C-alpha positions as CSV (number, residue, x, y, z in Angstrom):
1,M,202.3,-165.7,-122.1
2,R,205.3,-163.6,-121.1
3,Y,208.0,-164.3,-118.6
4,L,209.8,-161.6,-116.2
5,S,213.1,-161.7,-114.1
6,T,212.5,-162.1,-110.6
7,R,215.4,-159.0,-109.8
8,G,213.5,-156.2,-112.0
9,H,214.6,-156.2,-115.9
10,A,212.3,-154.6,-118.1
11,D,212.3,-157.4,-120.8
12,R,209.9,-159.3,-121.5
13,K,210.2,-162.9,-123.0
14,R,208.4,-165.7,-124.6
15,F,209.3,-169.4,-123.7
16,C,211.5,-170.7,-126.8
17,E,213.5,-167.2,-125.6
18,I,214.1,-168.3,-122.3
19,L,214.6,-172.4,-122.7
20,L,218.1,-171.3,-124.3
21,E,218.8,-168.7,-122.0
22,G,218.8,-169.8,-118.2
23,L,219.0,-166.1,-116.2
24,A,217.8,-163.4,-116.9
25,P,220.5,-160.6,-117.8
26,D,220.2,-158.8,-114.3
27,G,221.1,-162.3,-112.6
28,G,217.6,-163.0,-112.0
29,L,215.1,-166.2,-112.4
30,Y,212.2,-166.3,-114.8
31,L,208.7,-166.8,-113.6
32,P,205.7,-165.8,-115.8
33,E,204.0,-162.6,-115.8
34,A,200.9,-164.3,-113.6
35,Y,200.3,-168.0,-113.1
36,P,197.3,-169.4,-115.4
37,Q,194.3,-170.0,-112.9
38,I,192.9,-173.9,-113.0
39,S,188.9,-173.6,-112.4
40,A,186.9,-176.2,-110.8
41,A,185.8,-177.1,-113.8
42,E,189.5,-177.3,-116.1
43,L,190.7,-179.9,-113.1
44,T,187.8,-182.4,-113.6
45,R,188.3,-182.2,-117.4
46,L,192.4,-182.5,-116.1
47,R,191.6,-185.5,-114.2
48,Q,189.6,-186.9,-117.0
49,I,192.7,-186.7,-119.3
50,H,195.0,-188.0,-117.3
51,N,192.5,-191.3,-115.9
52,T,191.8,-191.6,-119.6
53,Q,195.0,-190.3,-122.2
54,G,198.1,-190.7,-119.5
55,Y,200.3,-188.7,-118.0
56,A,201.9,-187.2,-121.9
57,A,198.6,-186.0,-122.6
58,L,198.5,-184.2,-119.1
59,A,201.6,-183.0,-119.5
60,F,200.8,-181.1,-122.7
61,E,197.4,-179.5,-121.2
62,V,199.6,-178.1,-118.2
63,L,202.5,-176.8,-120.5
64,S,200.3,-175.7,-122.9
65,L,199.3,-173.1,-120.5
66,Y,202.9,-171.7,-120.6
67,I,204.1,-172.4,-123.8
68,D,202.6,-170.8,-127.0
69,D,205.3,-170.2,-128.8
70,I,205.5,-174.1,-130.3
71,P,202.8,-175.4,-132.2
72,A,200.0,-177.4,-130.3
73,N,200.7,-180.2,-132.7
74,D,204.8,-180.7,-132.4
75,L,204.1,-179.5,-128.1
76,R,202.0,-182.7,-127.9
77,A,204.2,-184.3,-130.0
78,L,207.3,-183.7,-128.1
79,C,205.2,-184.7,-124.8
80,D,204.4,-187.9,-126.2
81,K,207.8,-188.7,-127.3
82,T,209.3,-187.8,-123.8
83,Y,207.0,-189.9,-121.5
84,T,206.4,-193.7,-122.7
85,E,206.6,-196.9,-121.2
86,A,209.4,-197.9,-122.5
87,I,211.7,-194.9,-121.4
88,F,209.7,-194.8,-117.9
89,G,209.5,-198.2,-117.3
90,T,205.2,-198.0,-116.1
91,R,202.3,-196.8,-118.1
92,E,201.2,-194.2,-115.6
93,I,205.1,-193.1,-115.4
94,V,205.1,-191.9,-111.8
95,P,203.1,-194.4,-110.3
96,L,202.0,-194.3,-106.8
97,K,202.5,-196.8,-103.4
98,V,200.9,-196.8,-100.3
99,L,203.5,-197.0,-97.3
100,Q,202.2,-198.6,-94.0
101,T,203.7,-196.8,-91.2
102,K,203.0,-196.5,-87.9
103,G,202.4,-192.7,-87.7
104,V,199.1,-190.6,-87.4
105,P,196.1,-193.5,-87.2
106,G,193.7,-192.8,-90.5
107,A,196.8,-191.1,-92.4
108,R,198.0,-192.1,-95.9
109,I,201.2,-191.7,-97.3
110,Y,202.3,-192.8,-100.6
111,L,205.5,-192.6,-102.2
112,E,205.6,-191.0,-105.7
113,A,207.6,-192.8,-107.7
114,L,209.8,-190.3,-109.7
115,S,212.2,-192.2,-110.2
116,N,212.3,-194.9,-113.5
117,G,213.5,-193.2,-115.8
118,P,217.1,-193.9,-117.4
119,T,219.3,-192.4,-114.8
120,L,217.0,-193.6,-112.0
121,A,216.7,-189.9,-110.5
122,F,213.2,-187.8,-110.3
123,K,215.5,-185.3,-112.7
124,D,214.8,-187.8,-115.2
125,M,211.3,-186.4,-115.5
126,A,212.3,-182.9,-116.8
127,M,215.4,-183.3,-118.4
128,Q,214.5,-185.8,-120.9
129,L,211.5,-183.3,-121.9
130,L,214.1,-180.7,-122.2
131,G,216.5,-182.5,-124.5
132,N,213.9,-182.9,-126.5
133,L,212.9,-179.5,-126.9
134,F,216.1,-178.2,-126.7
135,E,216.5,-180.6,-130.3
136,Y,213.9,-179.2,-131.5
137,E,214.5,-175.1,-130.8
138,L,218.0,-175.7,-132.4
139,T,216.7,-177.3,-135.4
140,R,214.1,-174.7,-135.5
141,R,216.9,-172.2,-135.6
142,N,219.5,-173.9,-137.0
143,A,221.4,-173.3,-134.6
144,E,223.7,-174.9,-131.9
145,L,224.0,-174.9,-127.3
146,N,226.8,-175.6,-125.0
147,I,224.8,-176.4,-121.7
148,F,227.0,-175.6,-118.9
149,G,225.9,-176.5,-115.5
150,A,226.6,-178.1,-111.7
151,T,225.2,-181.4,-110.6
152,S,225.6,-182.3,-106.6
153,G,224.5,-185.8,-108.1
154,D,221.6,-186.9,-109.8
155,T,221.2,-183.4,-112.3
156,G,224.6,-184.3,-114.2
157,S,224.0,-187.9,-115.2
158,A,220.1,-186.9,-116.0
159,A,220.9,-184.2,-118.7
160,E,223.9,-186.0,-119.9
161,Y,221.8,-189.4,-120.9
162,A,218.9,-186.5,-122.4
163,M,221.4,-184.8,-124.6
164,R,223.9,-187.7,-125.4
165,G,223.4,-187.6,-129.5
166,K,221.2,-184.6,-129.7
167,K,222.1,-182.5,-132.7
168,G,223.6,-179.3,-132.1
169,V,224.0,-179.9,-128.2
170,R,227.4,-179.8,-125.8
171,V,227.1,-180.4,-122.2
172,F,229.8,-179.2,-120.0
173,M,229.1,-180.3,-116.5
174,T,230.5,-179.4,-113.3
175,S,230.6,-181.2,-109.8
176,P,232.2,-181.4,-106.6
177,E,235.0,-183.8,-106.7
178,G,234.6,-186.9,-104.3
179,R,231.2,-185.3,-103.4
180,M,229.1,-188.2,-105.3
181,S,228.5,-191.5,-104.3
182,P,230.5,-194.1,-106.6
183,F,227.2,-194.7,-108.7
184,Q,226.4,-191.7,-109.5
185,Q,230.2,-191.0,-110.3
186,A,229.8,-193.9,-112.8
187,Q,227.0,-192.6,-114.3
188,M,228.0,-189.8,-115.5
189,F,232.4,-190.2,-116.4
190,S,231.5,-193.4,-118.0
191,L,230.1,-191.4,-120.8
192,L,232.5,-191.3,-123.0
193,D,230.6,-189.5,-125.7
194,A,231.8,-186.5,-127.6
195,N,229.7,-183.7,-126.9
196,I,229.9,-185.1,-123.6
197,H,232.6,-182.7,-121.1
198,N,232.7,-183.7,-116.9
199,I,234.8,-181.8,-115.1
200,A,235.4,-182.1,-111.7
201,I,235.7,-178.9,-109.6
202,Q,238.1,-179.2,-106.0
203,G,235.6,-177.8,-103.6
204,V,232.1,-178.3,-102.8
205,F,228.4,-177.8,-104.9
206,D,228.0,-174.1,-104.1
207,D,231.5,-173.4,-105.9
208,C,230.6,-175.3,-109.0
209,Q,226.8,-173.6,-108.8
210,D,228.7,-170.2,-108.5
211,I,231.0,-170.9,-111.6
212,V,228.0,-171.6,-113.5
213,K,226.5,-168.4,-112.4
214,A,229.0,-166.7,-112.9
215,V,230.0,-167.4,-116.2
216,S,225.7,-167.5,-116.9
217,N,226.5,-163.5,-116.0
218,D,229.1,-162.6,-118.4
219,L,226.8,-162.1,-121.1
220,A,229.6,-161.4,-123.9
221,F,231.0,-164.7,-123.0
222,K,227.5,-166.3,-122.6
223,H,226.4,-165.0,-126.1
224,K,229.6,-165.8,-127.9
225,Y,230.0,-169.4,-126.8
226,K,226.1,-169.6,-127.1
227,I,225.6,-171.2,-123.6
228,G,222.8,-172.2,-122.0
229,T,221.5,-174.3,-118.3
230,V,219.5,-177.5,-117.8
231,N,219.7,-176.6,-114.0
232,S,216.2,-176.3,-111.9
233,I,217.2,-172.1,-112.8
234,N,216.1,-172.8,-116.2
235,W,212.4,-172.5,-116.3
236,A,211.3,-175.0,-118.8
237,R,213.2,-177.8,-116.0
238,L,210.6,-176.7,-113.7
239,L,208.0,-176.5,-115.8
240,A,207.9,-180.1,-116.8
241,Q,208.4,-180.7,-113.1
242,V,204.5,-178.8,-112.4
243,V,203.1,-182.0,-114.5
244,Y,204.0,-184.7,-111.7
245,Y,202.2,-183.2,-108.9
246,F,199.1,-183.0,-111.0
247,A,199.5,-186.6,-111.9
248,G,200.2,-187.4,-108.0
249,Y,197.1,-185.5,-107.0
250,F,195.0,-187.3,-109.1
251,Q,195.7,-190.5,-108.2
252,A,195.6,-189.9,-105.0
253,T,192.1,-188.6,-104.8
254,Q,188.5,-189.7,-106.1
255,S,187.3,-186.1,-105.7
256,D,188.3,-182.3,-106.8
257,T,187.0,-181.1,-103.4
258,Q,189.7,-183.3,-101.8
259,K,193.4,-181.5,-100.6
260,V,197.2,-183.3,-100.2
261,S,200.1,-182.4,-99.0
262,F,203.5,-183.2,-100.6
263,S,207.0,-183.9,-98.8
264,V,209.5,-182.8,-101.2
265,P,213.1,-183.8,-100.1
266,S,214.9,-180.4,-101.0
267,G,218.7,-179.1,-102.0
268,N,218.6,-176.6,-104.3
269,F,214.8,-175.9,-104.2
270,G,213.9,-176.6,-107.6
271,N,211.5,-179.8,-107.0
272,V,209.3,-178.4,-104.2
273,C,209.4,-175.1,-106.2
274,A,207.5,-176.9,-109.1
275,G,205.0,-177.9,-106.0
276,H,204.5,-173.9,-105.3
277,V,203.9,-173.2,-108.8
278,A,201.3,-175.9,-109.2
279,R,199.3,-174.7,-105.8
280,M,199.8,-170.8,-107.0
281,M,197.9,-172.4,-109.9
282,G,194.6,-173.5,-108.2
283,L,196.1,-176.8,-107.6
284,P,194.3,-178.1,-104.1
285,I,197.7,-178.6,-101.9
286,E,197.4,-178.0,-98.3
287,H,200.9,-178.2,-97.4
288,L,204.7,-178.2,-99.5
289,I,206.8,-179.8,-97.0
290,V,210.7,-178.5,-97.5
291,A,212.8,-182.0,-95.4
292,T,216.5,-181.0,-95.7
293,N,218.9,-183.5,-94.5
294,E,222.2,-181.8,-92.0
295,N,222.5,-179.0,-94.8
296,D,219.3,-177.3,-93.2
297,V,219.7,-173.6,-94.7
298,L,215.8,-174.0,-96.2
299,D,214.4,-175.3,-92.6
300,E,216.1,-172.8,-91.0
301,F,214.6,-170.2,-93.1
302,F,211.2,-171.7,-92.5
303,R,211.3,-171.7,-88.8
304,T,212.7,-168.8,-88.4
305,G,212.6,-166.1,-91.8
306,V,216.7,-166.3,-91.9
307,Y,218.3,-167.0,-95.0
308,R,221.7,-167.4,-94.1
309,V,224.2,-169.4,-96.5
310,R,227.1,-171.3,-95.1
311,G,230.5,-171.4,-96.3
312,S,232.4,-174.3,-98.0
313,A,233.4,-175.4,-94.7
314,D,230.6,-175.8,-93.1
315,T,228.8,-177.4,-96.0
316,H,227.9,-181.3,-94.5
317,E,229.2,-184.3,-96.8
318,T,226.2,-186.6,-96.1
319,S,224.8,-189.1,-97.0
320,S,222.2,-187.8,-99.0
321,P,224.8,-185.9,-100.9
322,S,222.1,-184.8,-103.8
323,M,221.1,-182.1,-101.1
324,D,224.6,-181.3,-99.9
325,I,223.8,-177.8,-100.5
326,S,224.0,-174.5,-98.7
327,K,223.3,-171.6,-101.3
328,A,219.3,-172.6,-102.7
329,S,219.3,-170.8,-106.4
330,N,215.3,-171.6,-107.2
331,F,214.8,-169.9,-103.5
332,E,215.0,-166.3,-104.6
333,R,211.3,-167.2,-106.9
334,F,209.1,-168.2,-104.0
335,V,210.7,-165.1,-102.4
336,F,209.5,-163.5,-104.8
337,D,206.4,-164.3,-105.1
338,L,206.5,-164.2,-100.9
339,L,207.8,-160.5,-101.2
340,N,203.9,-159.8,-103.2
341,R,206.4,-160.0,-106.3
342,D,208.8,-156.4,-105.3
343,S,211.9,-157.0,-107.8
344,A,214.1,-154.2,-106.6
345,R,213.9,-156.0,-103.1
346,V,214.1,-159.3,-104.4
347,K,217.5,-157.9,-106.3
348,H,218.6,-156.4,-102.4
349,L,218.3,-159.4,-100.6
350,F,219.9,-161.9,-103.1
351,H,222.3,-159.3,-105.2
352,D,223.5,-156.9,-102.6
353,Q,223.0,-158.4,-99.3
354,L,223.6,-162.4,-99.7
355,N,227.1,-160.9,-101.2
356,Q,227.7,-158.3,-98.9
357,T,226.5,-160.6,-95.6
358,G,225.8,-163.9,-96.6
359,Q,222.4,-163.7,-95.4
360,F,218.9,-161.9,-95.0
361,D,216.4,-162.1,-92.4
362,L,212.7,-161.6,-93.0
363,G,211.5,-163.0,-89.8
364,H,210.1,-159.8,-88.5
365,D,208.4,-159.1,-91.8
366,P,204.6,-159.6,-91.7
367,L,205.0,-161.1,-94.8
368,F,206.9,-163.9,-93.3
369,A,204.1,-165.5,-92.0
370,Q,202.5,-166.2,-95.4
371,A,204.9,-168.6,-96.1
372,K,202.8,-171.1,-93.8
373,T,199.6,-169.6,-94.1
374,K,199.2,-168.2,-98.0
375,F,201.9,-170.1,-99.1
376,G,201.7,-173.6,-97.3
377,F,204.6,-174.2,-96.5
378,L,206.6,-176.4,-93.7
379,S,209.7,-177.9,-93.5
380,G,212.1,-180.2,-90.8
381,K,215.0,-181.6,-91.3
382,S,216.6,-185.2,-91.0
383,T,220.0,-186.2,-90.0
384,H,222.4,-189.6,-90.9
385,A,220.8,-191.7,-88.0
386,D,217.4,-190.8,-89.1
387,R,217.9,-191.9,-92.0
388,L,219.0,-195.6,-91.0
389,H,215.9,-195.7,-89.0
390,T,213.2,-194.8,-91.4
391,I,215.1,-197.4,-94.3
392,Q,215.0,-199.8,-91.4
393,T,211.5,-198.9,-90.3
394,I,209.7,-198.6,-94.0
395,Y,211.7,-202.0,-95.2
396,A,210.4,-203.6,-92.0
397,D,206.6,-202.3,-92.6
398,N,206.5,-202.7,-96.1
399,H,209.4,-204.9,-97.5
400,I,210.9,-202.0,-99.8
401,M,213.9,-200.1,-99.7
402,V,214.1,-196.4,-100.3
403,D,217.1,-194.3,-100.9
404,T,218.6,-192.1,-98.4
405,H,217.4,-188.6,-99.9
406,T,213.5,-190.3,-100.0
407,A,214.1,-191.2,-96.6
408,D,215.1,-187.3,-95.3
409,G,211.6,-186.9,-96.9
410,L,209.7,-189.4,-95.0
411,K,211.2,-188.8,-92.0
412,V,210.2,-185.3,-91.8
413,A,206.5,-186.3,-93.5
414,V,205.3,-188.7,-91.2
415,P,204.9,-186.5,-87.7
416,L,203.0,-183.5,-90.4
417,A,200.4,-186.4,-91.7
418,K,197.1,-185.6,-91.0
419,P,194.0,-187.8,-91.8
420,N,191.7,-187.5,-94.1
421,V,195.1,-185.7,-96.0
422,P,196.4,-187.7,-98.0
423,M,200.8,-187.4,-97.8
424,L,202.7,-187.8,-101.1
425,V,206.7,-188.3,-100.8
426,L,208.9,-187.6,-103.6
427,E,210.5,-190.3,-104.3
428,T,214.0,-188.7,-106.2
429,A,216.1,-191.8,-106.4
430,L,216.6,-195.1,-106.4
431,P,218.5,-197.1,-103.2
432,I,220.9,-198.4,-105.9
433,K,222.8,-195.0,-106.2
434,F,223.4,-194.2,-102.7
435,A,224.1,-198.3,-102.0
436,A,226.8,-197.9,-99.2
437,T,224.5,-196.3,-96.7
438,L,221.4,-199.4,-97.9
439,V,224.0,-201.9,-96.4
440,E,224.4,-200.0,-93.4
441,A,221.0,-199.7,-92.4
442,L,220.1,-203.4,-93.6
443,G,222.5,-205.7,-94.5
444,C,221.8,-206.0,-97.9
445,E,222.7,-204.4,-101.4
446,P,219.8,-202.9,-102.9
447,D,218.6,-203.8,-106.5
448,R,220.7,-203.0,-109.5
449,P,218.8,-202.6,-113.2
450,A,220.9,-205.2,-115.1
451,K,221.9,-202.5,-117.4
452,F,224.3,-200.8,-114.5
453,E,226.0,-204.3,-113.8
454,G,229.2,-203.6,-113.6
455,I,228.9,-199.5,-114.3
456,E,231.7,-198.7,-111.8
457,A,234.3,-200.1,-113.5
458,L,233.9,-198.9,-116.9
459,P,236.4,-196.6,-118.5
460,K,235.9,-193.0,-117.6
461,R,236.3,-189.8,-118.6
462,V,237.1,-186.8,-116.5
463,L,238.9,-184.0,-115.9
464,V,239.9,-182.6,-112.2
465,M,240.1,-178.4,-111.9
466,P,240.2,-175.7,-109.4
467,K,237.5,-173.8,-108.9
468,S,238.0,-171.3,-111.2
469,V,235.9,-169.1,-113.1
470,D,238.7,-168.5,-115.5
471,A,240.0,-172.2,-115.9
472,V,236.7,-173.5,-116.5
473,K,235.8,-170.3,-119.5
474,A,239.2,-171.3,-121.3
475,Y,238.5,-175.0,-121.5
476,I,235.2,-174.4,-122.5
477,A,236.4,-172.0,-124.9
478,Q,239.0,-174.2,-126.3
479,H,236.4,-177.0,-127.3
480,C,233.8,-174.7,-128.8
481,D,236.0,-172.6,-131.4
C-alpha cells in the first residue's frame, strides 16, 4: 500500500513513513492510492470475526488492508493492547443503545457509544492506538518524535493521555485560550508529566490550526525538531476511526445486504471522513449526515457548493465548543475524491483560492451533485436552543443524558431517518465534559466518573501565548534542544 498527497507531490510513501509525518511536503493530506474494496464474502467474514472475536480482531483486519510495513503479529498485538475492556470499559468497545424517539414511524435510531475511553471522548478510539503505534515505530527506529497539535477540546486531552510516559515522545498542544469547557481545560492542564506541554493561544481554534499547519509546512524546522502530528490530518488517526463504522454496522444489522446511515457531529471533518473511507471501501452506508452547530461552514457547502471560511471574529463561541471550527482540515480529502482525484485542481482550491479569497464555489460544477448521489452526504445545522430541546427530549423519552455535540448529531438525524434504514448517531463525548449546558437543560449535573472527581481543583500547568508562529517555534526549540 502506497500513499499520495492530495496536492500532487510526486512521492509515494508507505504507512510507517506517513505515520510520523503528518502533512505531505506540499501541504497536502495523505490518502491511499486506492481504497481497498470489501467484497460481499469479505464483509461476511468481517462480521463473523467481529461477532466471535471482538473489536480488536476487527481492527486488525481493517488496519491490515492499509498497513503492510508492520509485521502482522506485531500489528495484531498493538490492536489487542489498545482495544481492551480495561481501557474502554465494555467488551463491545463501541456498544449501541437503541433510542426511543417520536420522529419517523418505524425508524430505528441508535447511539453508538464512542466515549468510554480514558478521556470520555471519541478521540480516544484512535488516539490510544496512535500512542502505541508511535512508541512501536520510534523504538524500531531508535528515534524521538515531538508531537505538535491543535485542539478545540477533546483531541488535546486524548492525545496527552495516550502519549504521557511514552518513550521517545513529547507533546506540544495548542488550544484557544478560554474556549474549552472547564472540565476539558482541567483534563489537559492538570497533566504535569515532563513530556506534556500545553500552550493556550490568544485566539480561536482556527488560529491554533493555522500555527500547526505553518510549522508543518516549514520543512527545515519540521525535520530538525522531528515534528509529527496527532490531529486528524494524520492518516493513521483517521484510519483507526474507520473501524468503528464497521463495528456499528455489524451491531445494527443482521444481513450484509442491509444499509445504514450515520449522523456525525462535525467540525474538522475527520470523524465523518472516516465514514467516507468506510463507504468507499464498500460498507453499505446509505447516507453520511454532517451535523454542524452555528459554525455551519460544512452545512453551507453541502447545501450550496460554497466552501466559505469564516474569520476569527465570525467564529461563534457555542455550547458545543469542539465544533467551533470554520476551516475543516480534513475536508480536502473528500474534495479530492469528489473532483475525481484531480490534485492540480485541489491544490488550486485549497492553496491558491482559499488563501486569496477565503472561499471557493463548486455549486455549478456537475461533480458537486455527486456529493449526495455518489458519496451519500447530507447535512444539517443545530443551534443552542436545538441542543437544549434535544437533550431534554432524549432524557424524557429514554432517561439518557447526551452531551451537546451528540445532541447536534441527533437533532439533524431524526428528521432524516427512514424506516428500515437504521440511523446510527455517533456519540462524541460524555455529558460531564459539558456539564453547564446539561444543568441548563435538565437542572441537574450529569454523572461524573469517580476518577475525575475534583479535577477542576487540581494544580494546572499551561503557558498562554499570542497567536504567533515564531513564538511557538521558539518555545518548541527551547524544549527540544
